[in-house]
C-alpha positions in Angstrom: 25.6 51.5 -71.4 28.5 53.3 -73.6 27.9 53.9 -77.3 30.5 54.8 -79.9 29.6 57.8 -82.2 30.7 59.1 -85.4 32.3 56.3 -87.2 33.9 56.3 -90.4 31.5 56.4 -93.3 28.6 57.1 -91.0 26.6 60.2 -90.5 27.1 62.7 -87.7 25.9 61.4 -84.2 25.2 58.1 -85.5 24.9 55.6 -82.6 27.3 52.6 -83.2 27.0 49.4 -81.1 29.1 46.3 -80.9 28.0 42.8 -80.6 28.6 42.8 -76.8 26.7 45.9 -76.5 23.9 44.6 -78.6 23.5 41.6 -76.4 23.3 43.8 -73.1 20.8 46.0 -74.7 18.6 43.0 -75.7 18.9 41.5 -72.2 18.0 44.9 -70.7 15.0 46.1 -73.0 13.8 43.1 -74.9 10.0 43.2 -74.0 9.8 39.2 -74.3 12.7 38.5 -72.0 11.4 41.1 -69.5 7.8 39.4 -69.5 9.6 36.0 -68.9 11.6 37.3 -66.0 8.3 38.1 -64.3 7.7 34.5 -64.0 10.5 34.7 -61.2 8.5 37.1 -59.3 5.3 35.3 -59.6 6.9 32.2 -58.3 8.4 34.2 -55.4 5.0 35.5 -54.5 3.7 31.8 -54.6 6.5 31.1 -51.9 4.7 33.8 -49.7 1.4 32.0 -50.1 2.9 28.5 -49.5 4.2 29.7 -46.4 1.2 31.3 -44.9 -0.4 29.7 -41.8 -4.4 28.8 -41.7 -6.3 32.0 -40.4 -8.1 31.4 -37.0 -12.0 31.2 -37.2 -14.2 33.2 -34.9 -17.8 32.2 -34.3 -20.6 33.7 -32.1 -24.2 33.1 -31.6 -27.0 34.0 -29.1 -30.2 31.8 -28.4 -33.5 32.1 -26.8 -33.9 35.5 -27.9 -37.6 36.9 -27.2 -38.3 38.4 -30.6 -41.9 37.3 -30.6 -42.4 38.2 -27.0 -41.1 41.7 -26.7 -42.2 42.2 -23.1 -39.7 39.6 -22.0 -36.7 42.0 -23.1 -35.0 42.5 -19.6 -31.7 42.4 -18.1 -32.9 39.2 -15.9 -34.1 37.5 -19.2 -30.8 38.5 -20.8 -28.9 37.1 -17.8 -31.0 34.0 -16.8 -32.8 32.7 -19.9 -30.7 33.6 -23.2 -27.5 31.7 -24.2 -24.4 33.4 -25.7 -21.6 31.5 -27.4 -18.3 33.0 -28.3 -15.6 30.6 -29.9 -12.5 30.7 -31.7 -10.9 28.0 -33.6 -7.8 27.0 -35.4 -6.6 24.4 -37.9 -3.5 22.5 -36.6 -1.6 21.2 -39.7 0.3 18.1 -39.5 2.9 16.5 -41.2 5.0 19.8 -41.8 2.6 20.8 -44.5 3.5 24.4 -44.5 7.3 23.7 -44.6 6.9 21.0 -47.3 4.8 23.7 -49.3 7.4 26.3 -48.9 10.0 24.0 -49.9 8.2 22.7 -53.0 7.5 26.5 -54.0 11.2 27.4 -53.6 12.4 24.3 -55.8 9.9 25.5 -58.5 11.2 29.0 -58.4 14.8 27.7 -58.8 13.4 25.8 -61.9 11.9 28.9 -63.3 15.1 30.8 -62.6 17.3 28.7 -64.7 14.3 28.7 -67.6 14.7 32.3 -67.7 18.5 32.1 -68.1 17.9 29.5 -70.9 15.6 32.3 -72.5 18.4 34.6 -72.2 20.8 32.2 -73.8 18.4 31.7 -76.6 18.1 35.6 -77.0 21.8 36.2 -76.9 22.1 33.6 -79.7 19.3 35.3 -81.8 20.9 38.9 -81.4 24.3 37.2 -82.5 23.0 35.6 -85.3 20.9 38.8 -86.6 24.3 40.9 -85.8 26.2 38.6 -88.1 23.6 39.2 -90.9 24.1 43.1 -90.4 27.8 42.7 -90.8 27.4 40.6 -93.9 25.0 43.2 -95.3 27.5 45.8 -94.5 30.3 44.0 -95.9 28.5 43.1 -99.2 27.3 46.8 -99.4 30.8 48.1 -99.1 32.2 45.7 -101.8 29.4 46.5 -104.2 30.2 50.1 -103.8 33.7 49.8 -104.5 32.9 47.4 -107.4 30.6 50.0 -108.8 33.5 52.5 -108.5 35.8 50.4 -110.1 33.7 49.3 -112.9 32.6 52.9 -113.4 36.2 53.8 -114.4 36.1 51.0 -116.8 32.9 52.4 -118.3 34.8 55.8 -118.6 37.6 54.3 -120.2 35.3 52.4 -122.6 33.9 55.5 -123.5 37.1 57.2 -124.1 38.2 54.4 -126.4 34.8 54.4 -128.2 35.2 58.2 -128.9 38.8 57.5 -130.1 37.7 54.5 -132.3 39.5 52.0 -130.5 36.4 49.9 -129.8 33.0 49.5 -131.5 29.7 50.9 -130.3 28.6 47.4 -129.6 31.4 46.6 -127.2 30.8 50.0 -125.6 27.1 49.4 -125.1 27.7 45.9 -123.5 30.1 47.4 -121.0 27.7 50.4 -120.1 24.8 47.8 -119.7 26.9 45.6 -117.5 27.1 48.8 -115.2 23.4 48.3 -114.5 24.1 45.0 -112.6 26.6 46.8 -110.4 24.1 49.5 -109.6 21.3 47.0 -108.8 23.8 45.1 -106.6 24.3 48.3 -104.6 20.7 48.8 -104.3 19.9 45.3 -103.2 22.9 45.5 -100.5 21.5 48.6 -99.2 18.0 47.1 -98.9 19.5 44.0 -97.2 21.5 46.1 -94.5 18.2 48.1 -93.7 16.2 45.0 -93.3 19.0 43.5 -91.2 19.2 46.4 -88.8 15.3 46.6 -88.3 15.5 42.7 -87.5 18.3 43.3 -84.9 16.4 46.4 -83.5 13.3 44.1 -83.0 15.4 42.0 -80.7 17.1 45.0 -78.9 13.9 46.7 -78.2 12.7 49.7 -80.3 13.5 52.2 -77.5 16.9 50.9 -76.9 18.5 52.2 -79.8 17.6 55.3 -82.2 16.3 54.4 -85.7 19.4 55.5 -87.4 21.7 53.3 -85.4 24.4 51.2 -86.7 26.8 48.4 -85.8 30.5 48.4 -85.5 32.5 45.2 -86.1 33.7 43.0 -89.3 33.3 39.7 -90.6 36.3 38.1 -89.0 37.6 34.6 -88.6 38.3 33.4 -85.2 39.4 29.6 -84.9 38.5 27.5 -81.9 41.0 25.5 -80.1 38.8 23.3 -77.6 38.0 19.7 -78.5 34.4 18.7 -78.8 34.6 16.4 -75.8 35.7 19.3 -73.6 32.8 21.4 -74.9 30.3 18.8 -74.2 31.4 18.7 -70.6 31.3 22.4 -70.2 28.0 22.3 -71.8 26.6 19.7 -69.1 28.0 22.2 -66.6 26.9 25.6 -68.2 23.7 24.8 -70.0 20.7 26.4 -68.0 18.2 24.1 -69.8 20.1 21.0 -68.5 20.2 22.6 -65.2 16.6 23.1 -65.2 16.1 19.4 -65.9 18.4 18.5 -62.8 16.5 21.1 -60.4 13.0 19.4 -62.0 14.1 16.3 -60.4 14.6 18.0 -57.3 11.2 19.9 -57.6 9.6 16.4 -58.3 10.9 15.2 -54.9 9.5 18.0 -53.1 6.2 17.2 -54.6 6.4 13.8 -53.4 7.1 14.8 -49.7 4.3 17.3 -49.9 1.9 14.8 -51.1 2.8 12.5 -48.3 2.6 15.5 -45.8 -0.9 16.4 -47.1 -2.0 12.7 -46.4 -1.6 13.5 -42.5 -4.9 14.3 -40.8 -5.3 17.9 -39.5 -7.0 18.7 -36.3 -9.6 21.5 -36.0 -9.4 22.9 -32.4 -12.0 25.2 -31.1 -12.4 27.1 -27.6 -15.6 28.2 -26.7 -17.1 30.6 -24.0 -20.8 30.1 -23.1 -23.1 32.2 -21.1 -26.4 30.6 -20.1 -28.7 30.7 -16.9 -26.5 33.0 -15.2 -23.5 30.8 -15.5 -20.2 31.2 -17.7 -18.7 28.2 -18.9 -15.9 27.2 -21.3 -15.7 24.4 -23.7 -12.8 23.0 -25.9 -13.7 20.8 -28.9 -11.5 19.0 -31.4 -12.2 17.0 -34.6 -10.5 15.6 -37.3 -11.2 13.2 -40.4 -10.9 9.7 -40.1 -8.6 8.6 -43.0 -10.6 5.4 -44.0 -11.1 6.2 -47.7 -8.8 9.2 -48.6 -5.2 9.0 -47.6 -4.0 11.0 -50.7 -3.1 7.8 -52.4 -3.7 9.3 -56.0 -1.6 12.3 -55.4 1.2 10.3 -53.9 1.2 7.9 -56.8 1.0 10.8 -59.3 4.0 12.6 -57.8 5.9 9.3 -57.9 5.3 8.9 -61.6 6.2 12.6 -62.0 9.6 12.0 -60.3 10.2 9.3 -62.9 9.1 11.6 -65.6 11.5 14.4 -64.3 14.4 11.8 -64.2 13.9 10.7 -68.0 13.4 14.3 -68.9 17.1 14.8 -67.3 18.4 12.1 -69.3 16.8 13.4 -72.4 18.2 16.9 -71.8 21.8 15.5 -71.4 21.5 13.7 -74.6 19.9 17.1 -76.3 23.0 18.8 -75.0 25.7 16.4 -76.1 23.7 16.5 -79.7 23.7 20.1 -80.0 27.5 20.6 -79.1 28.4 17.9 -81.5 26.2 19.2 -84.2 27.4 23.0 -83.6 30.9 21.7 -83.4 30.9 19.9 -86.8 29.2 22.9 -88.3 32.0 25.2 -87.1 34.6 22.8 -88.5 32.7 22.7 -92.0 32.6 26.1 -92.5 36.0 26.6 -91.3 37.1 24.3 -94.0 35.3 26.4 -96.6 36.8 29.6 -95.3 40.4 28.1 -95.4 39.7 27.2 -99.1 39.1 30.7 -99.9 42.0 32.2 -98.0 44.4 29.4 -99.2 44.4 30.9 -102.8 41.0 31.2 -104.4 40.8 34.8 -103.4 44.0 35.8 -104.9 43.4 33.9 -108.0 40.1 35.5 -108.4 41.7 39.0 -107.9 44.5 38.2 -110.1 42.3 36.9 -112.8 40.4 39.8 -112.8 43.4 42.5 -112.9 44.9 40.3 -115.7 41.7 40.4 -117.7 41.3 44.1 -117.0 44.8 45.1 -118.0 44.8 43.0 -121.0 41.5 44.3 -122.2 42.4 47.8 -121.7 45.3 47.2 -124.1 43.5 45.3 -126.6 45.2 42.0 -125.8 41.8 40.4 -124.5 38.2 40.3 -125.7 35.4 42.1 -123.9 33.7 38.6 -123.3 36.9 37.4 -121.4 37.0 40.7 -119.1 33.3 40.5 -118.3 33.6 36.9 -117.5 36.5 37.4 -115.3 34.8 40.3 -113.5 31.9 38.3 -113.0 33.9 35.3 -111.4 35.6 37.9 -109.2 32.4 39.1 -107.9 31.1 35.6 -107.3 34.1 34.7 -105.4 34.3 37.8 -103.2 30.6 37.4 -102.4 30.8 33.8 -101.6 33.7 34.4 -99.5 31.7 36.9 -97.4 28.9 34.4 -97.0 31.2 31.8 -96.1 32.7 34.1 -93.3 29.2 34.9 -92.0 28.3 31.3 -92.2 31.2 30.5 -89.9 30.4 33.3 -87.6 26.8 32.2 -87.4 27.9 28.6 -86.7 30.2 29.8 -83.8 27.4 31.9 -82.3 25.4 28.4 -82.7 28.2 26.7 -80.9 28.3 29.3 -78.1 24.4 28.7 -77.5 24.9 25.0 -77.4 27.8 25.2 -74.9 26.1 27.7 -72.9 28.9 30.3 -72.8 29.9 33.4 -74.7 33.5 32.7 -74.0 34.9 29.8 -75.9 38.2 28.6 -75.7 
């Protein structure tokens, strides 16, 4: 992972990360997602278990041992009177049970794999959303610092005018008291950025970045060109949760085949070696259940219903995907319209109104209240514009999650 150091406005050796780097760090270091990935390994271990053959059984016995007649312990008694049996048995599975178990386990692993991918998709969205919160906090802080610096100049000018007798003490005190709001805005913006960085670090993993890390990037407007229908079709192809629902149907079908295989009767075969009365003999035994009552009917029926459930869940997942994309797409469009309202003229008008009021006030052509009102309106518009950009970028992250890709047209 490559980091950027020494950004403008940052301290020496500050680690700066981009959004893509933040997502990569989260996928590599987030403890929740790493814990979730172990489910794949657990399923793969279950594949090993499913593919195991039954262990053979070994049996041995001796009969007619003269424990209560010690005088009869002799070689002749051992050969002619005592009986020894040695046997080995094996369970012969019928109906391709082992193959069905293995396939069912593999199908479940496939489901788990895409479920983990879906968890990674959700994590990427959470990181993106929190990253936008950091960008908003940074932009708000920079604006608050600039506004404070600008208004400090106004206070300095007001002090000069007050000393020269151009304005009264009441007007000067009103200007000076207004400075408190700007100083409070800076403190609040600093706190918001610190909290946003802490929240982002929680997603990345505390050991993934140093405590004094920062982000690189800006609140930016990036229009999308794709149509909603095209994004919905892409989501049905890319969304891992929908893919998991599809694979769930396959896994349910494997369970049906396994249940039918388990209904087949297995055979226990045994080979015995026997020594008795000086003779050595061999015997072969076989036994199996008579499938009169238990033919695994309940499990076969249950897996059939489970298949119907999986098919319904697949349809529900399809509906969810289409709805998610539609909602996210409309949210992007709505926020896009809000951003366009600000960029189409309101930003410039607020800036011009403030500049005109400031110019007029400094030359005695406007009242203090008019100037302060224009200043407040300018700040409200600027902060609202930044919030609108952040909302748009968050909606864009939501759309990326809904479609299931980080690369939208």
